C-alpha positions in Angstrom: 69.6 87.3 93.9 68.9 83.9 95.4 65.8 81.7 95.9 66.4 79.0 98.5 63.8 76.4 99.4 62.9 76.2 103.1 60.3 73.3 102.8 58.0 71.5 100.4 54.6 69.9 101.2 52.2 67.9 99.2 48.7 69.3 98.6 46.4 66.3 98.7 43.2 66.5 96.8 44.3 69.5 94.8 45.3 68.5 91.3 47.5 70.3 88.9 48.0 73.5 90.9 48.4 76.5 88.6 48.1 79.7 90.6 48.1 81.1 94.1 47.0 84.3 95.7 47.2 85.2 99.5 44.7 87.5 101.0 44.9 87.9 104.8 44.8 84.5 106.4 43.7 82.6 103.3 45.7 81.3 100.4 43.6 80.7 97.3 44.8 78.1 94.8 43.5 77.1 91.4 44.3 73.9 89.3 44.3 73.9 85.6 42.1 70.8 85.3 40.0 71.3 88.4 36.5 72.9 88.7 37.3 74.3 92.2 38.8 77.4 93.8 40.7 76.0 96.8 41.1 77.7 100.1 44.1 77.0 102.4 45.2 78.4 105.7 47.9 80.9 104.7 50.1 80.0 107.6 50.0 76.2 107.6 48.7 75.6 104.0 46.2 73.2 105.5 43.0 72.9 103.4 40.0 74.8 104.8 37.5 74.7 101.9 36.9 74.7 98.2 34.4 76.5 96.0 32.9 75.0 92.9 33.2 77.3 89.9 31.2 75.4 87.3 29.7 72.0 86.7 32.1 69.4 88.0 30.7 66.3 86.3 33.9 66.0 84.2 35.9 65.8 87.4 34.8 62.2 88.3 38.3 60.9 87.8 39.9 63.7 89.8 41.0 65.7 86.7 39.0 67.2 83.9 40.2 65.7 80.6 42.6 67.9 78.7 40.3 68.7 75.7 37.5 69.9 78.0 39.3 71.8 80.8 39.1 75.6 80.9 42.9 75.5 81.8 42.7 78.1 84.6 46.2 79.5 84.9 45.9 83.1 86.0 44.7 84.2 89.4 44.8 87.7 90.7 43.1 89.8 93.5 41.4 93.0 92.4 38.4 95.2 92.8 35.5 94.6 90.4 34.0 97.7 88.6 31.0 97.7 91.1 33.4 98.0 94.0 33.5 94.4 95.2 36.9 92.9 96.2 37.5 89.5 94.7 39.6 87.2 92.6 39.7 87.0 88.8 40.5 83.6 87.4 41.5 83.4 83.7 41.9 80.5 81.3 45.1 80.3 79.3 43.5 80.9 75.9 45.6 78.2 74.3 42.5 76.5 72.9 39.0 77.9 72.1 37.6 76.1 75.2 40.2 78.0 77.3 38.9 81.5 76.8 36.7 81.5 79.9 37.2 83.0 83.3 35.4 83.7 86.6 35.1 86.5 89.1 34.8 85.3 92.7 33.9 87.9 95.4 35.9 87.5 98.6 33.4 89.3 100.8 29.7 88.4 101.1 28.3 85.5 99.1 31.1 83.8 97.2 29.1 83.1 94.0 31.3 82.7 91.0 30.4 84.9 88.0 31.4 83.7 84.5 33.5 86.0 82.3 33.8 85.6 78.6 37.4 86.3 77.5 37.0 85.6 73.8 37.1 89.1 72.5 40.0 90.2 74.8 42.0 87.1 73.9 41.5 87.6 70.1 42.9 91.1 70.5 45.9 89.8 72.4 46.4 86.9 69.9 46.7 89.5 67.1 49.7 91.0 68.8 51.7 87.7 69.0 54.7 87.0 66.8 54.0 84.7 63.9 53.8 81.1 64.8 53.2 81.8 68.5 50.0 80.5 70.2 48.3 82.5 73.0 49.1 80.8 76.3 48.6 83.1 79.3 50.0 81.7 82.5 50.0 84.4 85.1 48.4 87.7 86.0 49.1 90.6 88.4 47.7 94.1 89.0 49.2 97.4 89.8 47.1 100.4 90.8 46.4 101.1 87.2 47.3 98.1 85.1 46.3 94.5 84.6 49.5 92.5 83.7 49.1 89.3 81.7 52.1 87.0 81.1 52.4 85.0 78.0 54.3 81.7 78.3 55.8 80.8 75.0 57.5 77.4 75.1 60.4 76.5 72.9 61.3 80.1 72.0 63.5 82.6 73.7 62.1 85.6 71.8 58.5 85.5 72.9 58.3 85.7 76.7 55.7 88.5 76.7 54.1 90.8 79.2 50.8 92.5 78.2 50.0 95.6 80.1 46.3 96.6 80.0 44.6 99.6 81.5 43.0 98.0 84.6 39.7 100.0 84.9 39.1 100.0 81.2 39.8 96.2 80.8 37.5 95.2 83.7 34.7 97.5 82.4 35.1 95.8 79.0 34.9 92.3 80.6 31.7 93.2 82.4 30.0 94.9 79.5 31.7 94.1 76.1 28.7 94.8 73.9 29.4 97.5 71.4 32.9 98.2 72.7 36.4 97.4 71.5 38.9 95.6 73.7 41.4 98.0 75.3 44.8 98.3 73.7 47.6 96.3 75.4 51.1 97.5 75.6 53.6 94.6 75.0 57.0 94.0 76.4 59.3 91.2 75.5 61.7 89.8 78.1 64.7 87.5 77.9 64.3 84.7 80.3 67.0 82.3 81.5 67.7 78.9 79.9 68.4 75.4 81.2 70.2 73.0 78.9 69.4 75.3 76.0 65.7 75.3 76.7 64.2 78.8 77.5 62.1 79.4 80.6 58.5 80.6 80.3 56.5 82.8 82.7 54.4 80.8 85.1 53.4 83.0 88.0 53.3 86.7 89.2 52.6 88.8 92.2 52.9 92.6 92.6 53.7 93.5 96.2 54.9 96.8 97.6 56.0 98.2 94.3 57.8 95.0 93.3 56.7 92.6 90.5 57.7 89.1 91.5 57.5 86.4 88.9 58.2 82.7 88.5 59.3 80.9 85.4 59.7 77.2 84.6 61.5 75.3 81.9 60.0 72.4 79.9 61.6 70.6 77.0 58.7 71.1 74.6 57.7 73.4 71.8 53.9 72.8 72.2 51.6 75.1 74.2 49.2 72.2 75.0 51.3 69.1 75.3 53.7 68.7 78.4 57.4 68.1 78.2 60.2 67.0 80.6 60.6 69.6 83.4 64.1 70.9 83.8 63.7 73.4 86.6 62.2 76.7 87.7 63.2 80.3 88.5 62.0 83.1 90.7 62.6 86.7 89.5 61.8 90.3 89.8 60.6 92.4 86.8 61.0 96.1 86.5 58.4 97.1 83.9 59.5 100.7 83.7 63.1 99.9 83.1 62.2 96.8 81.0 64.6 94.6 83.0 64.3 91.3 84.8 66.5 89.5 87.3 66.2 85.8 88.0 67.6 83.2 90.4 67.2 79.4 89.8 65.2 77.8 92.6 67.3 75.5 94.6 67.4 73.7 97.9 69.2 75.3 100.8 72.3 73.1 100.2 72.6 74.3 96.6 71.0 71.4 94.9 68.8 72.4 91.9 65.1 72.0 92.2 63.5 70.1 89.3 59.8 70.7 89.9 57.6 72.9 87.7 56.5 76.0 89.5 53.1 77.2 88.3 52.3 80.1 90.6 53.8 82.5 93.2 52.6 84.6 96.1 54.6 86.6 98.6 53.6 85.5 102.1 55.7 88.0 104.1 58.7 90.2 104.1 61.5 88.8 106.4 63.9 91.7 106.3 65.0 94.4 103.9 65.4 92.8 100.5 64.3 89.4 101.9 60.9 87.8 101.3 59.2 84.5 102.0 57.2 83.2 99.0 54.9 80.3 98.5 55.1 78.6 95.1 52.7 76.0 93.8 53.9 73.2 91.5 52.3 70.8 89.1 53.9 67.4 88.2 51.8 67.0 85.0 50.3 63.8 86.5 47.7 65.4 88.8 49.9 66.0 91.8 50.6 69.3 93.4 53.0 70.7 96.1 53.6 74.0 97.8 57.2 75.2 98.1 58.1 77.8 100.7 61.2 79.7 99.7 63.3 82.6 100.9 64.1 85.1 98.2 67.0 87.5 98.7 67.2 90.4 96.3 
């Protein structure tokens, strides 16, 4: 498997990109310290709009302060229990203020609807290994499951995938009163290392029966504080077989790429076993880029 970069562009006015989803001609992007859902042209990645999710008064400096941000890290397209297609945005859960989410319809009025994730996240937190903080960084859906990816920094034994029944989980999120959170199945994966530091899941997209993921490597053991970025990977996970294959993201001439990939979406299939993906990155200083890469399986 290889993951070769074709190009990289800056995303001006879009801080700290953390997730991307492509629906038709629109690429939707979130930032972990931004109050907006950004809309880009899927072909050119030029900005075409942004939708406020919540009060943006804390965004006066161009980034919501770390203690206050909802830390939106997970973005996934799905159908809400009432039949509306849309996007579910989820906070990481790494702090109490980060157990919030929003559902945004993609047809009709795009009015964001707040989602309380506290009870679901408490149930997931109870399944974590001792000493590991909840830190969800990516989401994807199959026909029957909601897949949530735990990014555990500094440990090679806690790269987790939570598999939740999709319909039951969405029903719980829309009406949690008197109900218990659905049970999550947990899988642990061994992710690659760079200079002895393990990668952590950062993005996911389920396309045509394949689960594509991204993973990045930071030299840190703290789920909240950033560390030096050492590189990123693109991979394919086979949930049924409990296997994962990864390729380090590199330039076409073989040079390693040292940016921190935070999200992944498949833009198109180029040929059998070849895909063009769009990756969004965060430089931990408020800057974001989009990386277009060719993945060969």
